[in-house]
BAFI-3210 file (N, C-alpha, C; in Angstrom, 3 decimals, decimal comma, padded with zeros to 6 digits):
// residues 57
n [1|2|3|4|5|6|7|8|9|10|11|12|13|14|15|16|17|18|19|20|21|22|23|24|25|26|27|28|29|30|31|32|33|34|35|36|37|38|39|40|41|42|43|44|45|46|47|48|49|50|51|52|53|54|55|56|57]
n.u [000,840|000,491|000,764|-000,402|-000,002|-002,483|-003,450|-005,835|-008,145|-009,230|-007,678|-005,185|-004,964|-004,097|-004,035|-004,731|-003,303|-004,240|-006,914|-008,249|-010,811|-011,833|-011,385|-012,525|-013,415|-013,853|-015,290|-014,164|-011,513|-010,669|-010,391|-012,420|-012,013|-012,746|-013,278|-012,913|-015,534|-016,177|-016,986|-016,508|-013,457|-012,589|-010,041|-007,134|-005,936|-005,664|-007,336|-005,337|-002,921|-003,369|-003,563|-000,915|000,415|-000,652|000,305|003,084|003,715]
n.v [-001,182|002,202|005,092|008,453|011,798|014,168|017,489|019,379|021,982|021,499|019,607|017,064|014,309|010,879|008,922|005,923|005,578|003,957|003,712|005,932|007,140|009,213|012,713|015,986|019,408|021,397|023,535|026,946|026,829|024,297|020,668|017,858|014,572|011,498|008,512|004,988|003,163|005,026|008,314|011,372|013,283|016,590|018,483|020,669|022,558|022,221|019,967|019,035|019,441|017,764|015,315|015,093|014,746|012,271|010,581|010,887|010,425]
n.w [000,000|-000,788|000,936|000,938|001,863|002,272|002,479|004,361|005,231|007,684|008,887|008,345|005,997|005,637|002,951|001,113|-001,913|-004,028|-003,455|-004,284|-006,240|-007,851|-008,767|-008,142|-008,743|-005,926|-003,381|-003,032|-004,205|-003,515|-003,537|-004,175|-003,164|-004,232|-002,569|-002,609|-001,341|000,652|001,978|000,068|000,387|001,350|000,248|000,246|-002,590|-006,201|-008,528|-010,283|-008,829|-006,650|-007,956|-008,863|-006,403|-005,646|-007,658|-007,516|-004,878]
ca.u [000,000|001,205|000,042|-000,077|-000,532|-003,263|-003,771|-007,139|-008,232|-009,667|-006,731|-004,564|-005,363|-003,199|-004,921|-004,114|-003,428|-005,023|-008,327|-008,829|-011,595|-012,028|-011,091|-013,461|-013,265|-014,747|-015,527|-013,064|-010,207|-010,341|-010,673|-013,084|-011,324|-013,649|-012,605|-013,656|-016,181|-016,197|-017,431|-015,419|-012,691|-012,344|-008,640|-006,659|-005,250|-006,434|-007,289|-004,030|-001,888|-003,661|-003,177|000,542|000,792|-001,034|001,156|004,498|003,875]
ca.v [000,000|003,468|006,163|009,805|012,823|015,228|018,516|020,023|023,113|021,006|018,589|016,348|012,922|009,916|008,068|004,901|006,134|003,080|003,803|007,159|006,802|010,375|014,049|016,977|020,749|021,658|024,939|027,828|026,371|023,005|019,513|016,695|013,327|010,369|007,327|003,741|002,705|006,066|009,638|012,172|014,154|017,922|018,796|021,903|022,409|021,945|018,548|018,725|019,339|016,563|014,178|015,006|014,145|010,863|009,843|010,934|010,010]
ca.w [000,000|-000,839|001,608|000,497|002,758|001,631|003,454|004,291|006,164|008,985|009,345|007,237|005,779|005,009|002,163|000,266|-003,265|-004,907|-003,085|-004,839|-007,424|-008,704|-008,255|-008,695|-008,180|-004,798|-003,041|-002,625|-004,652|-002,927|-004,378|-003,592|-003,495|-004,067|-002,057|-002,768|-000,111|001,675|001,563|-000,492|001,265|000,814|000,525|-000,375|-003,866|-007,419|-008,895|-010,887|-007,792|-005,862|-008,795|-008,824|-005,112|-005,654|-008,587|-007,126|-003,483]
c.u [000,880|000,326|000,536|-000,741|-001,238|-003,695|-005,187|-007,151|-008,635|-008,719|-006,209|-005,029|-004,184|-004,120|-004,105|-004,372|-004,304|-006,519|-008,996|-009,518|-011,738|-011,618|-012,051|-013,218|-014,306|-014,936|-014,231|-011,687|-009,752|-010,750|-011,397|-012,378|-012,284|-012,872|-013,503|-014,217|-016,280|-016,782|-016,253|-014,746|-012,507|-010,932|-008,235|-005,935|-006,200|-006,417|-005,943|-002,942|-002,110|-003,275|-001,667|001,020|000,497|-000,089|002,612|004,746|004,133]
c.v [001,239|004,550|007,507|010,777|013,898|016,206|019,034|021,152|022,665|019,990|017,830|014,901|012,126|008,948|007,039|005,329|005,271|003,098|005,071|006,815|007,983|011,652|015,025|018,320|020,936|023,151|025,660|027,299|025,062|021,886|018,445|015,443|012,182|009,123|006,105|003,350|003,738|007,354|010,409|013,035|015,501|018,322|020,080|021,592|022,120|020,443|018,147|018,553|018,107|015,326|013,998|014,356|012,656|010,032|009,812|010,390|008,578]
c.w [000,000|-000,216|001,103|001,470|001,940|002,708|003,248|005,315|007,555|009,597|008,145|007,184|005,253|004,279|001,393|-001,174|-004,167|-004,573|-003,607|-006,154|-008,387|-007,988|-008,920|-008,015|-007,084|-004,594|-002,705|-002,985|-004,039|-003,881|-003,581|-004,096|-003,190|-003,679|-002,253|-001,407|000,982|001,103|000,970|000,584|000,588|001,229|-000,189|-001,680|-005,008|-007,703|-009,508|-009,826|-006,910|-006,650|-008,815|-007,527|-005,100|-006,532|-008,151|-005,730|-003,384]
res [x|x|x|x|x|x|x|x|x|x|x|x|x|x|x|x|x|x|x|x|x|x|x|x|x|x|x|x|x|x|x|x|x|x|x|x|x|x|x|x|x|x|x|x|x|x|x|x|x|x|x|x|x|x|x|x|x]
***
């Protein structure tokens, strides 16, 4: 399993990169991260920057 740290305004998340199903633009320049079997997470950054973290992490 490859864990990636994603920052949010309410706290940080450690997610398993292979469990990310989709990325979508959220509110106020944030990104919604769709997780397999879970509710979406709202994290800071654009979908492109989050995708870079997921792929490089």
